[in-house]
NUDREN-911987 format. One record per residue: x, y, z of N, C-alpha, C in turn. Coordinates in steps of 0.02 Angstrom, whole numbers, padded with zeros to 5 digits, always signed. Example, Ala and Ser with C-alpha at 12.3 -4.5 7.8 and 13.67 -1.06 7.14 Angstrom:
<sites>
+00660-00284+00390+00615-00225+00390+00660-00165+00390 +00642-00112+00354+00684-00053+00357+00645+00002+00394 
</sites>
This chain:
<sites>
+00059-00064+00010-00002-00001-00010+00058+00044+00001 +00037+00120-00038+00068+00189-00027+00074+00209+00027 +00111+00246+00037+00125+00296+00081+00085+00346+00118 +00063+00371+00057-00021+00409+00079-00082+00366+00085 -00076+00312+00056-00149+00291+00052-00133+00263+00141 -00066+00232+00176-00107+00213+00223-00112+00274+00286 -00079+00334+00271-00077+00389+00309-00177+00403+00290 -00196+00385+00231-00264+00414+00225-00315+00384+00266 -00288+00303+00284-00323+00261+00325-00330+00302+00397 -00329+00317+00426-00333+00374+00493-00328+00442+00474 -00352+00471+00404-00352+00539+00419-00435+00565+00422 -00483+00511+00419-00539+00514+00441-00552+00561+00517 -00547+00527+00564-00543+00584+00622-00509+00657+00631 -00464+00668+00596-00409+00750+00592-00477+00769+00529 -00507+00742+00494-00523+00784+00434-00607+00787+00464 -00634+00758+00496-00678+00768+00543-00680+00829+00603 -00611+00846+00617-00616+00909+00682-00524+00925+00658 -00533+00962+00592-00462+01010+00594-00444+01056+00632 -00493+01082+00666-00502+01143+00691-00468+01097+00783 -00507+01041+00827-00487+01018+00854-00405+01013+00858 -00418+00958+00806-00322+00929+00772-00273+00978+00764 -00286+01016+00750-00253+01078+00726-00219+01127+00772 -00274+01136+00815-00263+01189+00900-00191+01137+00926 -00220+01078+00924-00183+01036+00971-00096+01042+00931 -00113+01005+00882-00024+01021+00840+00010+01095+00854 -00030+01141+00847+00009+01194+00856+00033+01204+00931 -00016+01186+00972-00004+01195+01049+00069+01131+01070 +00043+01099+01053+00121+01033+01060+00162+01078+01014 +00165+01099+00957+00250+01122+00936+00270+01173+00982 +00188+01227+01010+00236+01292+01027+00262+01255+01100 +00252+01223+01148+00276+01173+01199+00326+01124+01191 +00335+01088+01153+00400+01052+01137+00446+01095+01090 +00442+01147+01070+00480+01176+01038+00470+01254+01036 +00488+01289+01084+00457+01362+01096+00460+01410+01051 +00520+01386+01022+00566+01441+00979+00524+01459+00925 +00472+01408+00905+00449+01407+00846+00376+01457+00848 +00338+01472+00914+00298+01535+00923+00323+01594+00903 +00376+01601+00900+00402+01680+00864+00399+01662+00795 +00380+01615+00763+00369+01616+00695+00277+01634+00661 +00248+01645+00726+00165+01649+00687+00177+01726+00732 +00183+01777+00685+00178+01854+00722+00127+01862+00759 +00058+01831+00714-00002+01850+00747-00028+01828+00810 +00022+01772+00825+00003+01762+00897+00033+01790+00953 +00072+01829+00928+00121+01884+00979+00102+01919+01046 +00025+01950+01021-00008+01957+01082-00059+01938+01147 -00054+01835+01129-00080+01824+01159-00021+01806+01209 -00057+01781+01262-00007+01761+01325-00008+01690+01329 +00057+01651+01324+00070+01594+01317+00018+01542+01355 -00007+01561+01391-00052+01521+01448-00129+01520+01416 -00132+01553+01369-00200+01583+01347-00192+01538+01257 -00140+01513+01260-00141+01485+01172-00170+01422+01165 -00175+01375+01242-00235+01326+01216-00299+01349+01216 -00319+01329+01169-00421+01340+01166-00419+01418+01119 -00371+01442+01109-00361+01489+01063-00383+01493+01005 -00457+01517+00973-00472+01512+00917-00424+01533+00871 -00401+01552+00863-00328+01578+00802-00302+01542+00793 -00247+01510+00858-00225+01452+00824-00246+01380+00827 -00327+01389+00834-00338+01317+00811-00371+01315+00705 -00372+01393+00711-00403+01402+00647-00325+01399+00608 -00288+01414+00635-00231+01408+00572-00197+01337+00612 -00213+01300+00633-00174+01240+00636-00233+01183+00587 -00314+01210+00586-00333+01202+00552-00329+01200+00482 -00307+01244+00459-00264+01296+00381-00210+01229+00375 -00163+01213+00405-00093+01186+00414-00124+01116+00388 -00181+01054+00443-00205+01015+00417-00232+00989+00357 -00264+01040+00351-00316+01052+00268-00255+01039+00222 -00198+01086+00207-00168+01078+00169-00133+01036+00167 -00113+00993+00221-00078+00913+00219-00126+00881+00192 -00207+00853+00215-00245+00828+00179-00252+00828+00126 -00263+00889+00074-00224+00891+00009-00180+00859-00024 -00103+00861+00016-00052+00836-00004-00062+00764-00004 -00092+00756+00048-00085+00656+00056-00134+00634-00004 -00196+00665-00018-00256+00648-00061-00225+00660-00130 -00177+00699-00136-00137+00718-00231-00083+00653-00238 -00075+00614-00173-00037+00553-00182+00041+00555-00229 +00070+00615-00211+00122+00623-00239+00139+00667-00291 +00071+00688-00316+00090+00728-00370+00056+00802-00333 +00083+00844-00319+00062+00880-00277+00128+00936-00291 +00136+00938-00336+00192+01031-00369+00140+01066-00374 +00064+01074-00401+00012+01137-00396+00028+01154-00311 +00004+01108-00279-00023+01142-00206+00060+01143-00174 +00099+01121-00192+00165+01142-00148+00214+01194-00155 +00216+01214-00228+00238+01286-00251+00219+01323-00232 +00131+01353-00217+00130+01404-00170+00155+01421-00107 +00133+01361-00073+00145+01362-00026+00215+01381-00011 +00284+01329-00031+00322+01351-00033+00363+01427-00046 +00326+01462-00082+00321+01538-00104+00336+01587-00063 +00238+01555-00041+00238+01600+00056+00269+01603+00095 +00289+01531+00104+00316+01525+00167+00403+01539+00176 +00423+01546+00095+00500+01591+00094+00489+01656+00094 +00450+01677+00048+00447+01742+00042+00409+01789+00097 +00352+01769+00119+00327+01819+00169+00348+01766+00239 +00329+01723+00256+00322+01686+00312+00396+01681+00334 +00456+01666+00305+00528+01658+00317+00521+01606+00377 +00497+01541+00333+00493+01481+00386+00550+01436+00369 +00612+01418+00377+00659+01372+00381+00626+01277+00375 +00683+01251+00336+00655+01175+00309+00648+01142+00392 +00681+01141+00443+00683+01119+00484+00604+01108+00545 +00569+01177+00520+00512+01181+00573+00434+01122+00537 +00463+01124+00461+00420+01079+00413+00425+01010+00475 +00503+01004+00482+00504+00936+00519+00495+00930+00596 +00496+00991+00624+00472+00981+00693+00388+00966+00692 +00325+01008+00645+00311+00995+00651+00271+00941+00632 +00303+00899+00580+00291+00842+00548+00306+00780+00621 +00351+00781+00643+00341+00737+00721+00292+00767+00761 +00266+00820+00777+00195+00830+00811+00144+00770+00770 +00140+00809+00711+00074+00774+00687+00101+00679+00694 +00126+00692+00686+00145+00588+00690+00137+00583+00772 +00155+00609+00818+00136+00597+00876+00063+00591+00868 +00013+00646+00857-00037+00654+00876-00085+00593+00846 -00079+00597+00782-00094+00564+00745-00083+00463+00781 -00052+00453+00806-00008+00390+00845-00082+00381+00893 -00082+00435+00935-00117+00458+01011-00191+00436+00994 -00226+00479+00953-00291+00509+00930-00320+00485+00872 -00284+00454+00830-00298+00426+00746-00319+00361+00744 -00262+00323+00788-00250+00269+00778-00180+00223+00723 -00152+00289+00709-00096+00291+00671-00043+00238+00692 -00029+00161+00656+00018+00145+00683+00070+00140+00672 +00117+00101+00682+00184+00098+00661+00203+00104+00588 +00172+00087+00552+00188+00076+00466+00151+00147+00437 +00121+00186+00482+00064+00243+00476+00125+00270+00476 +00141+00283+00538+00192+00330+00561+00252+00339+00516 +00271+00291+00507+00357+00290+00446+00311+00315+00391 +00255+00296+00348+00232+00309+00280+00224+00403+00303 +00209+00408+00361+00190+00487+00366+00242+00526+00356 +00293+00497+00394+00354+00545+00386+00390+00523+00294 +00384+00467+00266+00400+00455+00218+00373+00532+00169 +00310+00529+00170+00287+00544+00129+00300+00651+00127 +00317+00653+00205+00332+00732+00214+00424+00742+00227 +00455+00684+00223+00528+00686+00193+00512+00711+00121 +00483+00672+00061+00488+00694+00013+00445+00771-00004 +00406+00787+00018+00371+00873+00021+00427+00921+00052 +00456+00892+00098+00503+00955+00117+00565+00950+00076 +00581+00915+00074+00630+00875-00004+00610+00937-00061 +00550+00947-00098+00508+00965-00140+00516+01058-00131 +00519+01072-00060+00504+01130-00046+00572+01151-00042 +00626+01104-00040+00679+01145-00025+00704+01138-00089 +00686+01142-00148+00687+01127-00197+00646+01199-00236 +00600+01198-00212+00571+01266-00229+00607+01332-00170 +00629+01336-00141+00655+01370-00108+00721+01387-00129 +00765+01327-00170+00832+01353-00208+00810+01384-00285 +00768+01380-00297+00732+01380-00352+00747+01487-00330 +00697+01505-00285+00699+01583-00272+00756+01606-00221 +00795+01560-00211+00851+01592-00184+00833+01609-00104 +00776+01579-00061+00794+01560-00003+00821+01501+00033 +00874+01545+00084+00914+01476+00130+00875+01443+00152 +00834+01406+00151+00778+01360+00202+00808+01337+00248 
</sites>
């Protein structure tokens, strides 16, 4: 079974609650890697203790997971989705490649705990995201961003 399909087998709960999962993904990211919070200037005025359950954090997390869902469903044919994302993340948000790896690990853990993603599914998600990050790196190089 293809890596994308292995992950999509457990994607239903995430898709059914993008906001809930999204908020948890970002809050875990901020807790495990506090330096990443500075990459989200729109959360700057929110006290650390108020991030959990904050609607803006959950909404942005939902956006992240919806985009991941699009990438998974594209089954590797993702250039049309990924190139614009890479452009905005380089030119506007200035997001380095390592941050994609950090959030990948958070998503892997969360899906293992809450969506039934087994060991093979976790390896599949990491594999899919390795390709995605490699492709983002290629787009970053095209535009001259040292991600």
